C-alpha positions as CSV (number, residue, x, y, z in Angstrom):
1,M,82.1,97.6,130.1
2,L,84.4,99.0,127.6
3,L,83.4,96.8,124.8
4,P,80.1,98.5,123.7
5,G,81.7,101.9,123.5
6,V,84.6,100.7,121.5
7,L,82.4,98.7,119.1
8,L,80.2,101.6,118.6
9,S,83.2,103.8,117.7
10,N,84.6,100.9,115.4
11,A,80.9,100.8,113.7
12,L,80.9,104.6,113.3
13,T,84.3,104.6,111.7
14,K,83.3,101.8,109.2
15,M,80.1,103.8,108.4
16,A,82.0,107.0,107.9
17,A,84.6,105.0,105.8
18,N,81.8,103.4,103.6
19,S,79.9,106.8,103.2
20,S,83.1,108.7,102.1
21,S,84.0,106.0,99.8
22,T,80.4,105.9,98.1
23,G,80.5,109.8,98.3
24,S,83.7,110.1,96.3
25,K,82.5,107.7,93.7
26,S,79.3,109.5,93.0
27,G,81.1,112.9,93.0
28,T,83.5,112.2,90.2
29,N,81.2,113.0,87.4
30,T,80.0,116.5,88.1
31,S,80.4,118.2,84.8
32,G,77.8,117.1,82.3
33,G,79.2,114.3,80.0
34,K,82.9,115.0,80.8
35,Q,84.8,112.6,83.0
36,S,86.7,114.8,85.6
37,G,87.9,113.7,89.0
38,P,87.7,115.6,92.4
39,S,89.4,118.9,92.6
40,A,92.7,119.0,94.4
41,E,91.1,120.5,97.5
42,Q,88.7,117.6,97.7
43,V,91.4,115.1,97.3
44,V,93.6,116.7,100.1
45,S,90.6,117.1,102.5
46,T,89.7,113.3,101.8
47,F,93.4,112.3,102.4
48,Q,93.7,114.3,105.4
49,R,90.4,113.0,106.8
50,M,91.7,109.5,106.2
51,R,95.1,110.1,107.9
52,Q,93.2,111.6,110.9
53,E,91.0,108.3,111.0
54,Q,94.1,106.3,111.3
55,R,95.9,108.5,113.8
56,S,92.6,108.2,116.0
57,M,92.7,104.6,115.7
58,A,96.4,104.4,116.7
59,S,95.8,106.6,119.8
60,K,92.9,104.4,120.9
61,A,95.0,101.4,120.6
62,A,97.7,103.2,122.7
63,E,95.2,104.1,125.3
64,L,93.8,100.5,125.5
65,E,97.3,99.1,125.7
66,M,97.9,101.5,128.7
67,E,94.8,99.9,130.2
68,I,96.1,96.3,129.7
69,N,99.2,97.3,131.4
70,E,97.1,98.7,134.3
71,H,95.0,95.6,134.4
72,S,98.1,93.3,134.4
73,L,99.6,95.2,137.5
74,V,96.3,94.8,139.4
75,I,96.1,91.2,138.5
76,D,99.8,90.4,139.4
77,T,99.1,92.1,142.7
78,L,95.9,90.4,143.5
79,K,97.2,86.9,142.7
80,D,99.3,87.1,145.9
81,V,96.6,88.2,148.2
82,D,94.2,86.0,150.1
83,P,91.1,85.3,148.0
84,S,88.7,86.1,151.0
85,R,90.3,89.5,151.5
86,K,87.9,92.5,150.7
87,C,88.9,94.8,147.8
88,F,87.1,97.8,145.9
89,R,86.4,97.9,142.2
90,L,85.2,100.9,140.3
91,V,82.1,100.0,138.3
92,G,80.4,102.7,136.2
93,G,81.6,105.4,138.4
94,V,80.7,103.7,141.7
95,L,83.2,102.1,143.9
96,V,81.9,98.6,144.9
97,E,83.2,96.4,147.6
98,R,83.9,92.8,146.5
99,T,86.4,89.9,147.5
100,V,89.5,89.1,145.7
101,K,88.1,86.0,144.3
102,E,85.3,87.9,142.8
103,V,87.2,90.5,141.2
104,L,90.2,88.5,140.0
105,P,88.4,86.6,137.2
106,A,86.5,89.8,136.1
107,L,89.7,91.6,135.6
108,E,91.2,88.8,133.6
109,T,88.2,88.7,131.4
110,N,88.4,92.4,130.9
111,K,92.0,92.2,129.9
112,E,91.3,89.4,127.4
113,Q,88.4,91.6,125.8
114,I,90.8,94.7,125.6
115,S,93.3,92.5,124.0
116,K,90.8,91.4,121.2
117,I,89.8,94.9,120.8
118,I,93.4,96.2,120.3
119,E,93.8,93.3,117.7
120,S,90.7,94.4,115.7
121,L,92.0,98.0,116.0
122,N,95.4,96.9,114.5
123,T,93.7,95.2,111.7
124,Q,91.7,98.2,110.9
125,M,94.7,100.5,111.1
126,Q,96.5,98.2,108.6
127,S,93.5,98.2,106.1
128,K,93.2,102.0,106.5
129,G,96.9,102.1,105.7
130,R,96.5,100.1,102.5
131,E,93.5,102.4,101.6
132,L,95.6,105.5,102.3
133,T,98.4,104.1,100.1
134,E,96.0,103.2,97.1
135,Y,94.6,106.8,97.5
136,R,97.9,108.3,97.4
137,E,99.0,106.4,94.4
138,R,95.6,107.0,92.5
139,Y,96.0,110.8,92.9
140,N,99.8,111.0,93.1
141,I,99.7,112.6,96.4
142,R,103.1,113.5,97.8
143,L,103.8,114.7,101.5
144,V,105.9,117.7,102.2
145,G,109.4,116.6,102.7
146,E,109.0,113.3,100.8
147,G,111.2,112.8,97.8
148,E,113.4,115.8,98.3
149,G,115.8,114.2,95.8
150,D,113.5,115.8,93.1
151,T,114.5,118.9,91.5
152,Q,112.7,121.9,92.7
153,G,111.5,122.9,89.2
154,Q,109.4,119.6,88.8
155,S,108.0,120.3,92.4
156,A,107.1,123.7,91.7
157,A,105.5,122.8,88.3
158,S,103.5,120.0,89.5
159,S,102.2,122.0,92.6
160,R,101.3,125.0,90.3
161,D,99.2,122.6,88.2
162,S,97.4,121.0,91.2
163,E,96.7,124.3,92.9
164,G,95.4,125.9,89.6
165,G,93.2,123.1,88.7
166,G,95.4,122.2,85.7
167,S,93.7,120.0,83.2
168,K,96.4,117.0,83.6
169,T,94.9,114.1,85.5
170,G,98.5,113.0,86.4
171,A,99.4,115.9,88.1
172,G,100.4,115.4,91.7
173,V,98.7,116.8,95.0
174,L,101.1,118.0,97.6
175,V,100.0,117.7,101.0
176,S,101.5,119.2,104.2
Protein backbone atom coordinates (compact mmCIF):
# COMPACT_ATOMS: atom_id res chain seq x y z
CA MET A 1 0.00 0.00 0.00
CA LEU A 2 2.78 2.46 0.83
CA LEU A 3 4.89 1.46 -2.13
CA PRO A 4 3.09 3.41 -4.91
CA GLY A 5 2.99 6.66 -2.93
CA VAL A 6 6.66 6.49 -2.04
CA LEU A 7 7.65 5.56 -5.57
CA LEU A 8 5.62 8.47 -6.87
CA SER A 9 7.35 10.87 -4.51
CA ASN A 10 10.72 9.38 -5.53
CA ALA A 11 9.85 9.86 -9.19
CA LEU A 12 8.76 13.44 -8.56
CA THR A 13 12.00 14.11 -6.69
CA LYS A 14 14.03 12.70 -9.56
CA MET A 15 12.05 14.73 -12.09
CA ALA A 16 12.57 17.89 -10.06
CA ALA A 17 16.28 17.19 -9.78
CA ASN A 18 16.56 16.60 -13.53
CA SER A 19 14.61 19.72 -14.42
CA SER A 20 16.62 21.84 -12.00
CA SER A 21 19.93 20.59 -13.36
CA THR A 22 18.88 21.23 -16.96
CA GLY A 23 17.39 24.57 -15.99
CA SER A 24 20.59 25.73 -14.37
CA LYS A 25 22.63 24.68 -17.41
CA SER A 26 20.44 26.59 -19.83
CA GLY A 27 20.30 29.72 -17.67
CA THR A 28 24.07 30.21 -17.43
CA ASN A 29 24.50 32.16 -20.64
CA THR A 30 22.00 35.00 -20.40
CA SER A 31 24.02 38.06 -21.36
CA GLY A 32 24.54 37.98 -25.10
CA GLY A 33 27.97 36.55 -25.94
CA LYS A 34 29.42 36.82 -22.43
CA GLN A 35 29.84 33.76 -20.24
CA SER A 36 28.31 34.62 -16.90
CA GLY A 37 27.12 32.24 -14.22
CA PRO A 38 23.93 32.47 -12.22
CA SER A 39 23.56 35.32 -9.78
CA ALA A 40 24.35 34.87 -6.09
CA GLU A 41 20.64 34.80 -5.26
CA GLN A 42 20.04 32.01 -7.79
CA VAL A 43 22.98 30.02 -6.43
CA VAL A 44 21.73 30.39 -2.85
CA SER A 45 18.14 29.49 -3.71
CA THR A 46 19.22 26.42 -5.69
CA PHE A 47 21.52 25.32 -2.87
CA GLN A 48 18.79 25.78 -0.27
CA ARG A 49 16.29 23.88 -2.42
CA MET A 50 18.74 21.00 -2.76
CA ARG A 51 19.33 20.98 1.01
CA GLN A 52 15.56 20.95 1.61
CA GLU A 53 15.14 17.99 -0.75
CA GLN A 54 17.80 16.09 1.18
CA ARG A 55 16.13 16.96 4.50
CA SER A 56 12.74 15.78 3.24
CA MET A 57 14.28 12.48 2.15
CA ALA A 58 15.82 12.08 5.60
CA SER A 59 12.53 12.80 7.36
CA LYS A 60 10.71 10.31 5.11
CA ALA A 61 13.36 7.69 5.88
CA ALA A 62 12.97 8.34 9.62
CA GLU A 63 9.19 8.02 9.30
CA LEU A 64 9.55 4.70 7.50
CA GLU A 65 12.02 3.48 10.14
CA MET A 66 9.36 4.13 12.77
CA GLU A 67 6.89 2.16 10.67
CA ILE A 68 9.31 -0.76 10.49
CA ASN A 69 9.63 -0.68 14.28
CA GLU A 70 5.83 -0.78 14.60
CA HIS A 71 5.62 -3.67 12.14
CA SER A 72 8.31 -5.55 14.08
CA LEU A 73 6.46 -5.04 17.34
CA VAL A 74 3.18 -6.36 15.88
CA ILE A 75 4.92 -9.28 14.15
CA ASP A 76 6.69 -10.29 17.38
CA THR A 77 3.39 -10.11 19.25
CA LEU A 78 1.46 -12.14 16.67
CA LYS A 79 4.08 -14.90 16.41
CA ASP A 80 3.14 -16.11 19.90
CA VAL A 81 -0.61 -16.09 19.16
CA ASP A 82 -2.76 -18.99 17.91
CA PRO A 83 -2.88 -18.74 14.06
CA SER A 84 -6.64 -19.31 13.97
CA ARG A 85 -7.32 -16.42 16.34
CA LYS A 86 -9.08 -13.47 14.76
CA CYS A 87 -7.38 -10.10 14.53
CA PHE A 88 -8.13 -6.79 12.91
CA ARG A 89 -6.12 -4.97 10.28
CA LEU A 90 -6.50 -1.45 8.98
CA VAL A 91 -6.64 -1.56 5.17
CA GLY A 92 -7.11 1.74 3.40
CA GLY A 93 -8.83 3.34 6.38
CA VAL A 94 -11.19 0.36 6.87
CA LEU A 95 -10.82 -2.04 9.78
CA VAL A 96 -10.99 -5.59 8.41
CA GLU A 97 -11.38 -8.80 10.41
CA ARG A 98 -8.88 -11.52 9.48
CA THR A 99 -7.05 -14.37 11.17
CA VAL A 100 -3.49 -14.19 12.46
CA LYS A 101 -2.29 -16.67 9.82
CA GLU A 102 -3.59 -14.31 7.06
CA VAL A 103 -2.24 -11.11 8.57
CA LEU A 104 1.23 -12.23 9.66
CA PRO A 105 2.65 -12.95 6.16
CA ALA A 106 1.23 -9.66 4.85
CA LEU A 107 2.89 -7.75 7.68
CA GLU A 108 6.23 -9.43 7.01
CA THR A 109 5.96 -8.62 3.30
CA ASN A 110 5.14 -4.98 4.08
CA LYS A 111 8.10 -4.78 6.43
CA GLU A 112 10.44 -6.10 3.71
CA GLN A 113 9.07 -3.62 1.16
CA ILE A 114 9.51 -0.72 3.57
CA SER A 115 13.10 -1.82 4.21
CA LYS A 116 13.79 -1.78 0.47
CA ILE A 117 12.29 1.70 0.18
CA ILE A 118 14.48 2.93 3.04
CA GLU A 119 17.56 1.52 1.30
CA SER A 120 16.53 3.34 -1.87
CA LEU A 121 16.01 6.59 0.04
CA ASN A 122 19.42 6.24 1.68
CA THR A 123 21.15 5.85 -1.68
CA GLN A 124 19.23 8.86 -3.01
CA MET A 125 20.27 10.89 0.04
CA GLN A 126 23.90 9.92 -0.52
CA SER A 127 23.78 10.95 -4.17
CA LYS A 128 22.04 14.21 -3.18
CA GLY A 129 24.82 14.79 -0.63
CA ARG A 130 27.47 14.31 -3.32
CA GLU A 131 25.55 16.65 -5.61
CA LEU A 132 25.35 19.25 -2.83
CA THR A 133 29.08 18.96 -2.16
CA GLU A 134 29.90 19.39 -5.85
CA TYR A 135 27.58 22.39 -6.04
CA ARG A 136 29.19 23.95 -2.95
CA GLU A 137 32.66 23.47 -4.42
CA ARG A 138 31.64 24.78 -7.84
CA TYR A 139 30.22 28.04 -6.46
CA ASN A 140 32.45 28.28 -3.37
CA ILE A 141 29.50 28.24 -0.99
CA ARG A 142 30.27 28.58 2.70
CA LEU A 143 27.74 28.05 5.44
CA VAL A 144 27.39 30.50 8.32
CA GLY A 145 29.60 29.37 11.18
CA GLU A 146 31.75 27.23 8.89
CA GLY A 147 35.45 28.05 8.77
CA GLU A 148 35.31 30.52 11.64
CA GLY A 149 39.11 30.37 11.79
CA ASP A 150 39.18 32.68 8.75
CA THR A 151 39.80 36.34 9.40
CA GLN A 152 36.77 38.60 9.55
CA GLY A 153 38.17 40.88 6.86
CA GLN A 154 38.30 38.09 4.28
CA SER A 155 34.78 36.96 5.11
CA ALA A 156 33.39 40.47 4.90
CA ALA A 157 35.15 41.18 1.61
CA SER A 158 33.97 37.97 -0.05
CA SER A 159 30.40 38.44 1.16
CA ARG A 160 30.42 42.02 -0.17
CA ASP A 161 31.62 40.72 -3.55
CA SER A 162 28.95 38.03 -3.72
CA GLU A 163 26.14 40.30 -2.54
CA GLY A 164 27.13 43.17 -4.78
CA GLY A 165 27.30 40.94 -7.83
CA GLY A 166 31.05 41.41 -8.10
CA SER A 167 32.72 40.44 -11.36
CA LYS A 168 34.87 37.77 -9.71
CA THR A 169 33.75 34.28 -10.59
CA GLY A 170 35.68 32.79 -7.67
CA ALA A 171 33.91 34.91 -5.07
CA GLY A 172 32.10 32.75 -2.55
CA VAL A 173 28.47 32.74 -1.56
CA LEU A 174 27.59 32.76 2.11
CA VAL A 175 24.51 30.74 3.03
CA SER A 176 22.79 30.79 6.40
